[in-house]
C-alpha positions as CSV (number, residue, x, y, z in Angstrom):
1,M,159.0,117.3,134.7
2,A,161.2,114.2,135.1
3,D,164.8,113.8,135.0
4,F,167.7,111.4,135.4
5,C,171.3,111.6,135.6
6,T,174.6,109.7,136.1
7,A,178.3,110.8,136.4
8,A,181.6,109.0,136.9
9,L,185.0,110.3,137.6
10,N,188.1,108.2,137.3
11,D,191.9,108.8,138.2
12,L,193.6,107.0,135.3
13,T,196.8,107.7,136.9
14,R,198.0,110.3,139.8
15,F,198.1,113.1,137.3
16,V,195.1,112.1,134.8
17,Q,191.6,112.3,135.6
18,L,188.5,111.5,133.3
19,R,184.9,112.5,133.8
20,A,181.9,111.6,132.1
21,G,178.1,112.2,132.4
22,L,174.6,111.5,131.1
23,R,171.4,113.4,131.8
24,Y,167.8,113.1,130.5
25,D,165.2,115.7,131.0
26,K,161.4,115.7,130.3
27,N,159.8,119.0,130.5
28,K,156.4,119.9,129.9
29,Y,154.9,123.4,129.4
30,L,151.6,125.1,129.2
31,V,151.9,128.1,126.9
32,T,148.9,130.7,126.3
33,P,149.6,133.0,123.2
34,L,148.8,136.5,124.0
35,A,148.1,137.4,120.5
36,A,145.1,135.2,120.1
37,P,141.8,136.7,120.2
38,V,140.9,134.1,122.5
39,P,143.7,132.7,124.4
40,L,144.0,128.9,124.2
41,P,146.3,126.8,126.0
42,I,149.1,125.1,124.1
43,S,151.1,122.3,125.3
44,R,154.8,121.9,124.6
45,D,156.7,118.6,125.5
46,D,160.5,118.5,125.4
47,D,163.0,115.6,125.8
48,I,166.6,116.7,126.3
49,V,169.5,114.4,126.4
50,T,172.8,115.8,127.4
51,A,176.3,114.0,127.6
52,N,179.9,115.3,128.4
53,L,183.2,113.8,128.6
54,G,186.4,115.7,130.1
55,V,190.0,115.0,131.0
56,S,192.3,117.0,133.0
57,Y,195.9,116.7,133.7
58,L,197.6,117.9,137.2
59,L,200.7,119.6,136.3
60,S,201.4,120.5,139.9
61,R,199.3,120.9,143.0
62,Q,198.2,124.5,141.8
63,I,198.0,124.2,138.0
64,S,196.0,121.7,136.0
65,F,194.7,121.8,132.3
66,G,192.4,119.7,130.2
67,A,189.7,119.6,127.9
68,A,185.9,118.9,128.0
69,W,183.2,118.1,125.4
70,D,179.4,118.6,126.0
71,Y,176.6,117.5,123.7
72,S,172.8,118.5,123.9
73,K,169.9,117.5,121.8
74,R,166.3,118.7,122.4
75,T,163.5,117.2,120.7
76,S,160.2,118.9,121.0
77,N,156.6,118.9,119.5
78,A,157.1,122.6,118.8
79,P,158.3,122.9,115.4
80,T,161.0,125.5,116.0
81,A,162.2,124.3,119.2
82,D,164.4,121.3,118.2
83,Y,168.2,121.8,118.4
84,T,171.5,119.9,118.6
85,R,174.4,121.6,120.3
86,N,178.2,120.3,120.6
87,K,180.5,122.5,122.6
88,A,184.4,121.9,122.9
89,A,186.5,123.6,125.6
90,A,190.2,123.7,126.9
91,F,191.0,125.0,130.2
92,L,193.9,126.1,132.5
93,K,193.1,126.0,136.2
94,V,195.4,127.8,138.8
95,T,194.8,127.6,142.5
96,L,196.3,129.8,144.9
C-alpha cells in the first residue's frame, strides 16, 4: 500500500476560508475465493485518486457556513471494482 496526499488552507479574508486537498492511494489485495473447489489466490490492485475543495464563511465567532465538493475515482484490475463519485455538501456550523 502506498499513499500520498497534500492539502492547503487559505484565509482569503478575515471571514472567508478556502480548503483544497489531493490524495493518491495504491492498494493491493490478495483474495481467496471461497466457492472455488481448490482455492486459488486472486490479486487485485486499486488506484484511488481523491480531490476536495471547500469554502467557508465566518458569520460570527460561533456561526459559520459553507460548501464542499469531494471527487473520488478508483481504477482496478477487478472488472466490477471501478467507480467515480462526486459529492457536494453545504453546512452550517454552530459552536457554543
